C-alpha positions in Angstrom: 82.1 -49.3 -51.6 85.7 -49.5 -52.3 84.9 -47.9 -55.7 82.8 -45.0 -54.3 85.6 -44.1 -51.8 88.0 -44.3 -54.5 86.1 -41.9 -56.7 86.2 -39.4 -53.5 89.6 -39.8 -53.2 90.3 -38.8 -57.0 87.6 -35.8 -56.4 89.7 -34.8 -53.4 93.0 -34.6 -55.1 91.2 -32.5 -58.0 90.0 -30.4 -55.2 93.5 -30.1 -53.4 95.0 -28.8 -57.2 92.0 -26.6 -57.6 92.4 -24.8 -54.3 96.1 -24.4 -55.0 95.8 -23.2 -58.4 93.1 -20.3 -57.8 95.0 -19.1 -54.8 98.3 -19.0 -56.8 96.6 -17.6 -60.3 96.7 -13.8 -60.5 93.7 -14.0 -62.8 90.9 -13.0 -60.0 90.6 -9.4 -61.5 91.2 -8.6 -65.0 90.9 -5.3 -67.3 87.7 -4.5 -68.7 87.8 -3.4 -72.4 84.6 -1.2 -72.4 83.6 2.2 -73.4 83.8 4.1 -76.8 87.6 4.2 -76.9 88.8 0.5 -76.9 92.2 0.3 -75.7 93.7 -3.4 -75.9 97.4 -2.4 -75.8 97.5 -3.1 -72.5 96.2 -5.7 -69.9 96.1 -5.7 -66.1 95.5 -8.9 -63.5 95.2 -8.6 -60.1 95.5 -11.8 -57.8 95.5 -12.5 -54.1 99.4 -12.4 -54.2 100.4 -10.1 -56.9 99.5 -8.1 -59.7 100.6 -9.0 -63.4 100.8 -6.1 -66.2 101.8 -6.6 -69.9 101.7 -4.1 -73.0 101.6 -5.3 -76.5 104.7 -6.8 -77.8 106.1 -6.9 -74.3 106.0 -9.8 -72.3 104.0 -9.9 -69.0 105.4 -8.3 -65.7 104.4 -9.5 -62.3 104.9 -7.8 -59.0 104.3 -9.0 -55.4 102.1 -6.9 -53.2 104.1 -4.4 -51.2 101.7 -4.7 -48.2 98.6 -6.6 -47.1 97.1 -3.4 -46.2 97.0 -1.9 -49.8 94.8 -4.9 -50.9 90.7 -4.2 -50.9 89.0 -6.2 -47.9 87.5 -9.0 -50.4 90.8 -9.6 -51.4 92.6 -9.8 -47.6 90.0 -12.0 -46.5 90.4 -14.3 -49.5 94.0 -15.0 -49.0 93.4 -16.2 -45.4 90.2 -18.2 -46.3 92.0 -19.7 -49.4 95.0 -20.9 -47.2 92.6 -22.3 -44.8 90.9 -24.4 -47.7 94.4 -25.7 -48.8 95.0 -27.2 -45.4 91.4 -28.3 -44.9 91.3 -30.5 -48.1 95.0 -31.7 -47.4 94.0 -33.0 -44.0 90.7 -34.3 -45.7 92.6 -36.4 -47.9 94.7 -37.9 -45.3 91.8 -38.5 -43.0 89.8 -40.1 -45.8 92.5 -42.6 -46.6 92.4 -43.6 -43.0 88.9 -44.5 -43.2 89.3 -47.5 -45.5 88.5 -50.7 -44.7 91.6 -51.8 -45.9 93.7 -49.2 -43.9 95.9 -50.1 -40.8 94.5 -47.0 -39.1 92.3 -48.1 -36.3 93.0 -51.7 -36.7 90.1 -53.6 -37.2 88.0 -51.1 -35.2 85.3 -50.4 -38.1 83.5 -48.0 -36.0 86.5 -45.6 -35.6 87.2 -46.2 -39.3 83.5 -45.0 -39.9 83.8 -41.9 -37.7 87.0 -41.0 -39.5 85.3 -41.2 -42.8 82.3 -39.0 -41.6 85.0 -36.4 -39.9 86.7 -36.8 -43.5 83.4 -35.7 -45.3 82.8 -32.8 -43.0 86.1 -31.5 -43.7 85.4 -31.1 -47.2 82.2 -29.6 -46.8 83.7 -26.8 -44.6 86.7 -26.5 -47.3 83.7 -26.0 -49.9 82.5 -23.0 -47.8 86.3 -21.6 -47.1 86.4 -21.6 -51.2 83.0 -20.5 -52.2 82.9 -17.5 -50.0 86.2 -15.6 -50.9 85.3 -16.5 -54.8 81.7 -15.4 -54.5 82.9 -12.1 -52.5 85.1 -11.1 -55.1 82.9 -11.5 -57.6 80.2 -9.8 -56.2 82.8 -6.8 -55.7 83.9 -6.8 -59.2 80.2 -7.0 -60.3 79.0 -4.3 -58.2 82.3 -1.9 -59.4 81.4 -2.7 -63.0 77.9 -1.2 -62.6 78.9 1.7 -60.3 78.5 4.9 -62.6 80.9 6.9 -60.4 83.8 4.4 -61.4 85.8 5.5 -64.9 86.2 2.6 -67.4 89.9 2.1 -66.9 89.0 1.3 -63.2 86.5 -1.3 -63.7 87.3 -4.9 -63.9 85.7 -8.3 -65.3 85.6 -11.8 -63.6 89.0 -13.5 -64.3 89.5 -17.5 -64.8 90.5 -17.9 -61.0 86.8 -17.0 -60.4 85.4 -19.7 -62.6 87.8 -22.2 -61.5 87.4 -21.5 -58.1 83.3 -22.2 -58.4 84.1 -25.5 -60.2 86.3 -26.5 -57.5 83.8 -25.7 -54.8 81.2 -28.0 -56.7 84.1 -30.7 -56.5 84.5 -30.3 -52.8 80.7 -30.4 -52.4 80.5 -33.5 -54.1 83.3 -35.2 -52.3 81.9 -34.4 -48.9 78.5 -35.9 -50.0 79.8 -39.0 -51.4 81.8 -39.7 -48.1 78.8 -38.9 -45.8 76.5 -41.0 -48.2 79.1 -43.9 -47.5 79.2 -43.3 -43.9 75.3 -43.5 -43.6 75.5 -46.6 -45.6 77.9 -48.2 -43.5 76.4 -47.3 -40.4 72.8 -48.6 -41.6 74.4 -52.1 -42.5 76.2 -52.3 -39.0 73.1 -51.2 -37.0 71.4 -54.2 -39.2 73.9 -56.7 -38.3 73.9 -55.6 -34.5 70.0 -56.0 -34.4 70.6 -59.5 -36.4 72.9 -60.5 -33.7 70.7 -59.4 -30.8 67.6 -61.3 -32.2 69.8 -64.6 -32.3 71.0 -63.9 -28.9 67.6 -63.3 -27.8 66.3 -66.6 -29.6 69.2 -68.7 -28.2 68.2 -67.2 -24.4 64.5 -68.2 -25.0 65.6 -71.6 -26.0 67.4 -72.2 -22.9 65.0 -70.9 -20.6 62.5 -73.6 -22.1 64.6 -76.3 -21.7 65.4 -75.4 -18.0 61.7 -75.2 -17.4 60.9 -78.5 -18.7 60.7 -81.5 -16.4 62.4 -85.0 -17.2 60.3 -87.7 -16.6 61.7 -91.4 -16.5 60.0 -93.6 -18.9 57.8 -96.2 -17.0 58.0 -99.9 -17.4 55.3 -101.9 -19.0 53.0 -104.5 -16.6 54.4 -107.2 -18.6 57.6 -106.4 -17.8 56.9 -106.4 -14.2 55.1 -109.7 -14.6 58.3 -111.4 -15.8 60.5 -110.3 -13.1 58.0 -111.4 -10.5 58.1 -114.9 -12.0 
């Protein structure tokens, strides 16, 4: 059981690093080199916070967006959702550590630790949604615009590395939440069995005490030979 929770902590750290990475990376949208005239001398990256531009034999130059309002709706929403994801994963890591049996949190109250563990698993599942939604939304927007015949080839974009890292991170967060909830259910079923055994033992002890109270004590009668000896 300790090993399973340790695996959950390791996966949680991977999820935290993944959410931070995809939030910071500018490679959400990258230039699409399509059409009859291939131009590979310049490359454009678009992220949540900045856009980067690079020409051949020139170092890449990045510029932070001047205003949030100039971004498309999917990037604006992705900013907020990814920041929420980072906060959720960080809180989930702390809560999961408190749910360990050897932790000082909640003292010896195993019920409180189990509830803490389940709460951490729910936070991971929630962070899975807040990570998957923006990544999939931006990917859908890129694919829709790519097949839009009204747009020029220079205006079309392809899926960047951040999109694929985001999908992988979402899977890690989902697996972490499922592992923690599975551990919680296993702990709870074990506690219910122990509680049931305790009640059964108490019931048997009570039955035995009732039988002893109902029984009548009968003194051992002396033999007739003994009475004759006393008379003589």
